[in-house]
N, C-alpha and C positions, 0 to 999 in steps of 0.2 A: 365847525366849532364845537368843542365839548359843552355839554349842558352843565349848568350850575347845580351843585348838590345842596339841598337845604341844610342849614345848620341848626344849632340850638336857637331858641327864641332870642332875638336881639343880636345874635352873632352875625358877622358878615358871611355872605354866601361864598362857598368855595367851589372852584371848578373840580370836576371829577378827577382830573389828573393829580390833584393834591392827595388822593388816596395812594397813588403810586409813589409820589414824592415823600409822603409821610413815612411809608414803610420801606422806601428805597428798593423796590423790586418791580419787575415786570411779571404780571400774573402768570403762574407756571402752567396753566392749562395748555399753553402753546407747546409745551414739551411733550404732550401726549397727542398732539395733532397728527393726523395721518394713520392712527390706529384706534380701533374702538376702545373706549375707556373700559368697557366690560371685560376686555382681555387684560386690563392692567390692575384689576381688583380681584380679591379672592372670590371664588364661586360661592362660598358659604354666605358672604354678605350680599352678593347679587341675588341670591335665591329668596331672600326674605323681603317682605313689604315694609321696609323700615327707612324709606328715603324721603328726602325733602330737598328744596333748593334754598339758597341763602344769598344775601346781598349785604355789602358794606353799607352802613348807614351811620351818619353822624348824629349822635344823641347823647344827652347828658355830658357834653363836653369831650366826648371821645368817639372813636370809630368802633362800631360793633358789627358782628355778623348776625344779621337778623334772619331767623328762620322764616321761610315763606312757603305757602301752599303751591305745589306745582300746577294744580288745576287753575289757581288764581294767583299768579306770581306776585301780584301787588299786595296780597293779604298776609299780614304777619300772623303766625300761628303759634300754638303751644306745642312744642316739639315733644312733650311727654304724653300727648294724647294720640293713641294709635290711629284714631279716625282721620288724623291730619296727614298720615304717612301713606306713601304710595310705592308701587314697584319701582325698581331702579330705572327701567327703560322709560317709564313715564316721567320721572324726575329728570333724566338726562335729556329727553326730548324737549322738556320745558327749558332746560339750560341752553340747548342749541338754538331755540327760538328767541330767547330773551337775553342772551349773554352780552356782556360788555367786552369789547375788544381792546386790549391794552397794547400800546406801542411806546416807543421811546419819547414821543412828543405829545400824544393825546390819547383820549379814550373815546370810543364811539360805540354805538349800539343801534340796531335797526329799529328799536322802539324809542320814541322820543321822550315819553313820560318816564322819569326815573323810578316811579313807583312800580313799574313793570319790567325793570331791568334786574338781572341777577348776575352773581359772580361765581357761583359754583353749586355743587350738590353736596349733601351731607348725609351721614348715617346716624340714625338715632338708636341709642341703647335703651331697650325696654326690659322690664322685669320678666316678661314672658319669653325672652330670647336668651340663649346660653352664651352671650357675648359680653366682653368687657374691653375697655380701652385704657391705654396709658399715654398721657401727653407729656412729652419732655419739652419744656419751653425755654427759649433763649439759650440754646445749646449748639446752634449751627452758625458758622460764618461762611457766607457765600459771596460769589461775584459772577458777573457776566463778562465774557470776553468781547472783542470787537465784532465777532460774528454772531453774538447772542448765545454762545454756548455757556452752560452753567457748570461751575465747579464749586465745591463746598468742602468744609472740614467740620467734623463733629467733635465737640469738646470731650475731654477724657472722662468726666463724670458721667456723661450720657453714654459713651461707649461702654463703660462698665455696666450700666443698666441694660443696654442692648444685649450684652453678653449673657445676662441672666435669662433672657428670653430669645434664644437663638433660632428656635424652630417655629417662628410665627411671622406674619406679614408686618412690615413697618414701612412708613413713607414719610417724605418731607411734608411739612405743613404748608398751607397757602402762603404764609409770609416768608417761607424759606428760612426761618430762624429757629424752627423746632422740628421735632420728630414725633410721629404718632404711631403707637403699636396697637394692633387689633389682635385679640386672642379669644379662644373658646374657654370659658370659665367664669365663675361668678364669685363675688366677695361673699364671705360667710356672714350669716346673720349677726347683726351688731356692728358690722363694719360699713358705715355709710361712705359714699363717694367723698373724696377729700382732695385738698390741694396742699402741697408741702413746698415751702419756699426756702430761699437762702442757699441755693446750689451755685456752683461755679466759682471761679476766682473772684468775681465781682459781686457775688451774692444775688445776682439777678435771675438766675436759673430757677425753674420751678417744675414740680411734678404733679400732675393731676391723674387720679385714678377713679374711673366710674364704670358701673355696670348697668345703670338705669338713670332716667331723668336728665340725661344730657345727650347732645349730639356732637359728633366730630365732623368738621368740614374735611372732605376727602379730595385728594389731588391725583391719585394714580401714579405718583412719582415714587415708586418703590425703591428702597435701598438695595444696593447690589448684594449679591450672594445671600439673599434671604428668600424663603419660599413664598410662592403666591398662594398661600393657604393659612388657615388659622390653627395654631397649635393648641392642644388641650393642656393648658398651663394654669388651671385653677389653684392647685396647691402652691405653686411658685408665686402666683399673684398674691395670695393671702399671706405667705411668709414675707414677701417684700413689703406689703402694706403694714404688717405688724412691726417690722423693723423701722420703717419710716415713722410710724405713729409713736413708737417708744421714745424716739429722739426728736420729736416734733418741736420746731421752733415757732415762736410767734411770727405771724406774717408781717413783713415790713415792706414799705413802698420802695425805698431807695436807701439801702444801708450805706453808711458813710465809709465803711472799710470792710474788707472780707471778713467773714466770721472767724474768730480766732481758732476754733477747733477743727476747721476744715471739713471737707465733704465726707471724709471717712467716718466722722462722728455721726453723721446722719445715716449713711448707708450701712455702716457697721461691717461686719464680716459677712458679706453677701455671697461671696464666691463659694 
């Protein structure tokens, strides 16, 4: 029997399988089973001690990815503190010891206490490292066939952005509804990490750009025809950030209709 996940105070307890049902996916780590994850991620990321583990947790009325200490997987940590981060192999060993296994019917884990169960590993961006990330959210439509095979389609607005950064690693997000790009380069001074919303036909798409004070959950589910390396794309990243910022829209939770001016008004002439 799956264990019950604690909810918010006063809320009914939910079974772990509700994580899977809420996001309508089977956790994608199974897709890299049988091959070492370190061969599915860029060597530049593997080489730095910037890793942690994370777990889905219901808090504040929503599911969140809680960063946790690999040495003490039940301990929530500040992902911006380098002392909480470890080498990749240590984080991945913790994941293998404490991972939850997702199937069509249930979720199980060798550890009974949910405080010590984890769902993945993550890479933290630090000011001392020359890396940045771009998160394209709500841009992928996916499905599983009867054999469990995964197929997906990336929306046009996200494909246009991926075309701006062709020479760097990109992968599917844990929810299989987004894409994350990792690159070598930093935002220029005066450009803080930011989120830009209102993308896509329904206005639910979003772009997040960070080079510090954030971590990205990683999957190793790299997009085809892209390098397993981080491209040096600092100038391109800053130009893209400036164009987004110049046409920035107020953040909205659920727009009633697609924005009238379309995605091109946000992206501008990016090609």
